[in-house]
C-alpha positions as CSV (number, residue, x, y, z in Angstrom):
1,M,0.0,0.0,0.0
2,F,2.8,2.4,0.9
3,T,4.8,1.5,-2.2
4,D,1.8,2.1,-4.5
5,L,1.1,5.4,-3.0
6,A,4.7,6.6,-3.2
7,L,5.1,5.4,-6.8
8,T,1.9,7.3,-7.7
9,V,3.3,10.5,-6.2
10,C,6.6,10.1,-8.1
11,V,4.9,9.3,-11.4
12,F,2.7,12.4,-11.1
13,W,5.8,14.5,-10.3
14,R,7.7,13.1,-13.2
15,D,4.9,13.3,-15.8
16,H,3.2,16.5,-14.9
17,I,5.7,18.6,-13.2
18,K,9.2,17.6,-14.3
19,S,8.1,17.0,-17.9
20,S,6.3,20.4,-18.1
21,T,9.6,22.2,-17.2
22,E,11.6,20.1,-19.6
23,D,9.4,20.7,-22.6
24,R,9.5,24.4,-22.3
25,H,12.8,25.8,-23.9
26,F,12.7,29.4,-25.1
27,V,14.9,31.4,-27.3
28,L,15.0,35.2,-27.1
29,T,14.8,36.9,-30.5
30,P,14.6,40.6,-31.2
31,Q,11.0,40.2,-32.2
32,L,9.5,38.0,-29.4
33,M,10.0,35.1,-27.2
34,I,9.5,32.0,-29.4
35,R,9.3,28.5,-28.1
36,K,12.0,26.3,-29.6
37,P,10.9,22.7,-30.1
38,D,13.1,20.1,-28.5
39,D,14.8,17.9,-31.1
40,S,15.7,15.2,-28.6
41,Q,12.3,13.6,-28.5
42,E,13.7,10.1,-28.3
43,L,16.1,11.0,-25.6
44,R,13.4,12.7,-23.5
45,R,11.1,9.7,-24.0
46,R,13.8,7.4,-22.7
47,R,14.4,9.6,-19.7
48,R,10.6,9.5,-18.9
49,S,10.5,5.7,-19.1
50,G,12.5,5.1,-15.9
51,F,13.1,6.6,-12.5
52,T,16.0,8.8,-11.6
53,L,18.0,8.3,-8.3
54,I,16.2,11.3,-6.8
55,E,12.8,9.8,-7.7
56,L,13.7,6.5,-6.1
57,L,15.0,8.3,-3.0
58,L,11.7,10.1,-2.8
59,V,9.8,6.8,-3.0
60,V,11.8,5.3,-0.2
61,S,11.3,8.5,2.0
62,I,7.6,8.5,1.5
63,I,7.4,4.8,2.4
64,L,9.4,5.2,5.5
65,V,7.3,8.2,6.7
66,L,4.0,6.4,6.1
67,A,5.3,3.2,7.7
68,G,6.4,5.1,10.8
69,I,3.1,6.8,11.1
70,T,1.2,3.6,10.7
71,F,3.4,1.7,13.2
72,G,3.0,4.4,15.8
73,V,-0.8,4.4,15.5
74,S,-1.0,0.6,15.4
75,R,1.2,0.3,18.6
76,G,-1.0,2.8,20.4
77,V,-4.2,1.0,19.5
78,Q,-2.7,-2.4,20.6
79,N,-1.6,-0.9,23.9
80,S,-5.1,0.6,24.5
81,Q,-6.7,-2.7,23.7
82,A,-4.3,-4.6,26.1
83,R,-5.1,-2.1,28.9
84,A,-8.8,-2.5,28.4
85,R,-8.4,-6.3,28.5
86,A,-6.3,-6.1,31.7
87,K,-9.0,-4.0,33.4
88,A,-11.7,-6.5,32.3
89,E,-9.6,-9.4,33.7
90,L,-9.0,-7.6,36.9
91,A,-12.7,-7.2,37.3
92,V,-13.2,-11.0,36.8
93,L,-10.7,-11.7,39.5
94,A,-12.2,-9.2,41.8
95,Q,-15.7,-10.6,41.3
96,A,-14.3,-14.1,42.1
97,L,-12.6,-12.7,45.3
98,E,-15.9,-11.3,46.4
99,A,-17.6,-14.6,45.8
100,F,-14.9,-16.3,47.8
101,K,-15.4,-13.9,50.7
102,T,-19.2,-14.4,50.6
103,H,-18.7,-18.1,50.9
104,H,-15.8,-18.2,53.4
105,G,-16.2,-14.9,55.3
106,D,-12.9,-13.3,54.2
107,Y,-10.6,-12.9,51.3
108,P,-7.7,-15.3,50.7
109,W,-4.7,-14.5,52.9
110,T,-1.3,-14.0,51.4
111,N,0.8,-14.1,54.7
112,P,3.1,-17.0,54.1
113,S,3.3,-17.7,57.8
114,K,-0.4,-18.4,57.8
115,N,-1.0,-20.1,54.4
116,G,1.6,-22.9,54.5
117,G,4.3,-20.8,52.8
118,L,2.5,-20.3,49.5
119,T,3.3,-17.3,47.3
120,E,0.8,-14.6,46.6
121,E,0.3,-15.9,43.0
122,Q,-0.3,-19.4,44.2
123,V,-2.8,-18.3,46.8
124,L,-4.8,-16.3,44.3
125,S,-5.2,-19.2,41.8
126,K,-5.6,-22.0,44.3
127,A,-8.1,-20.1,46.4
128,L,-10.3,-19.0,43.5
129,L,-10.4,-22.5,42.1
130,G,-11.5,-23.9,45.4
131,Y,-8.4,-25.6,46.7
132,M,-7.9,-23.6,49.9
133,E,-9.9,-23.0,53.0
134,F,-9.7,-21.4,56.5
135,R,-9.0,-23.7,59.3
136,K,-9.0,-23.3,63.1
137,D,-6.8,-25.4,65.3
138,S,-7.6,-26.5,68.9
139,S,-6.2,-23.3,70.3
140,G,-8.5,-21.2,68.2
141,N,-5.8,-20.0,65.8
142,V,-7.0,-19.5,62.3
143,S,-4.9,-20.3,59.3
144,F,-5.5,-20.4,55.5
145,M,-4.4,-23.7,54.2
146,R,-4.8,-26.2,51.4
147,K,-8.2,-27.8,51.4
148,Q,-8.5,-31.3,52.7
149,G,-10.8,-34.0,51.5
150,I,-11.5,-32.8,48.0
151,P,-14.5,-34.7,46.6
152,N,-14.3,-36.6,43.4
153,S,-16.5,-34.1,41.7
154,G,-14.0,-31.4,42.5
155,P,-14.0,-28.4,44.9
156,K,-16.3,-25.4,44.6
157,S,-14.7,-23.0,42.1
158,F,-15.3,-19.3,42.2
159,M,-14.3,-18.6,38.6
160,D,-13.8,-20.1,35.2
161,P,-10.0,-20.3,34.7
162,T,-10.4,-20.2,30.9
163,K,-11.6,-16.6,31.2
164,I,-8.0,-15.5,31.9
165,E,-4.8,-16.6,30.4
166,F,-2.5,-18.5,32.8
167,I,0.9,-20.2,32.9
168,G,1.5,-23.5,34.6
169,S,-0.1,-26.8,34.6
170,M,-3.8,-27.6,35.1
171,P,-4.2,-31.3,36.1
172,K,-6.9,-33.4,34.4
173,Q,-8.0,-34.9,37.7
174,V,-10.0,-32.3,39.7
175,T,-8.9,-33.8,42.9
176,Q,-5.4,-32.6,42.2
177,E,-4.3,-29.1,42.9
178,P,-3.5,-26.9,39.9
179,D,-0.2,-25.0,39.8
180,I,-1.0,-22.0,37.7
181,K,-0.6,-18.2,37.8
182,F,-2.9,-15.8,36.1
183,V,-1.1,-13.4,33.7
184,D,-2.0,-10.2,32.1
185,P,-2.0,-9.4,28.3
186,W,1.8,-8.6,28.5
187,G,2.6,-11.9,30.2
188,G,3.1,-10.4,33.7
189,V,1.6,-12.2,36.7
190,Y,-1.3,-10.4,38.3
191,Q,-0.3,-9.1,41.7
192,Y,-2.5,-9.9,44.7
193,K,-2.1,-9.1,48.4
194,Y,-4.4,-9.3,51.4
195,K,-3.4,-9.4,55.1
196,H,0.1,-10.0,53.9
197,V,1.4,-8.9,57.4
198,D,-0.3,-8.7,60.8
199,N,-0.6,-4.9,60.7
200,W,-2.5,-4.9,57.4
201,E,-4.3,-1.5,57.2
202,N,-6.0,-1.7,53.8
203,F,-9.8,-2.4,54.3
204,G,-9.7,-4.6,51.2
205,F,-7.4,-6.5,49.0
206,V,-4.7,-5.2,46.6
207,L,-5.0,-6.4,43.0
208,Y,-3.2,-5.0,40.0
209,S,-1.2,-5.5,36.8
210,T,2.3,-4.2,36.4
211,G,1.5,-3.1,32.8
212,A,3.5,-3.2,29.6
213,D,6.9,-2.7,31.3
214,L,6.3,-5.7,33.6
215,N,7.7,-3.8,36.4
216,Q,6.8,-2.1,39.7
217,Q,8.9,-0.4,42.4
218,G,7.6,0.1,45.9
219,Y,4.0,0.5,44.7
220,F,2.6,-0.6,48.0
221,E,3.7,-0.5,51.6
222,N,3.7,-3.8,53.5
223,N,0.5,-2.7,55.3
224,G,-1.4,-2.7,52.0
225,L,-1.5,1.1,51.5
226,I,-0.3,2.8,48.3
227,N,3.1,4.5,48.6
228,L,2.2,7.9,47.4
229,N,5.9,8.9,47.0
230,N,6.5,6.0,44.6
231,K,3.1,6.1,42.8
232,T,4.5,8.4,40.1
233,N,7.7,6.4,39.8
234,S,8.5,5.6,36.1
235,A,8.2,1.9,36.9
236,N,4.7,2.4,38.3
237,K,3.2,4.8,35.9
238,D,1.6,2.1,33.7
239,N,0.4,-0.1,36.5
240,I,-3.3,-0.9,36.4
241,L,-4.9,-1.0,39.9
242,Y,-8.3,-2.6,40.3
243,G,-10.7,0.0,41.5
244,E,-9.0,3.0,40.0
């Protein structure tokens, strides 16, 4: 498309502008200005039949300019679509977390000292797929652990895992725990925290994507509150936080 457009411009320039200046040769006589016919008709015809170096450079320049414009627009559209998709997937995860809380009374905990040493990403997927539960010991201490006695029909799941892309393995047997992590459109793992420490101050959970740069730096304090000093950090500018 770019090549055809560029060639059209060059052909127009060659045939209608360049030729019009070449055809007009004048000789000044005492009587009047008389147009002198060009005797090199064959030579001029041959020159018109091909492109000069300048014309070829013009074609290449036009192609590069149009390609650059199109690439920039296309990249912007793709990034906008990816961000819209990430926001939709965050909403799916948040809805599943609310369903989990309705059923269990609280959101999944990410404190490794109270969930059997699981990572935040493992907690999010295992809990929302029904493989974790709250458990109270004889002393009344509550922990958030892997579910015991999973029925042959499988646990109660709070979301459809096919709605969001994930990495890892999903076993065929529903009685076996999956080992997956939900990822955003750029391939980054969705970040989730809730009661990560004992002095958790956020009234809810933290759920976000690190965006296209797959990076974040001090986005949240350990207590679950946003670090306002680091919110505008270059590594955090493209983060997508659920609820914002």
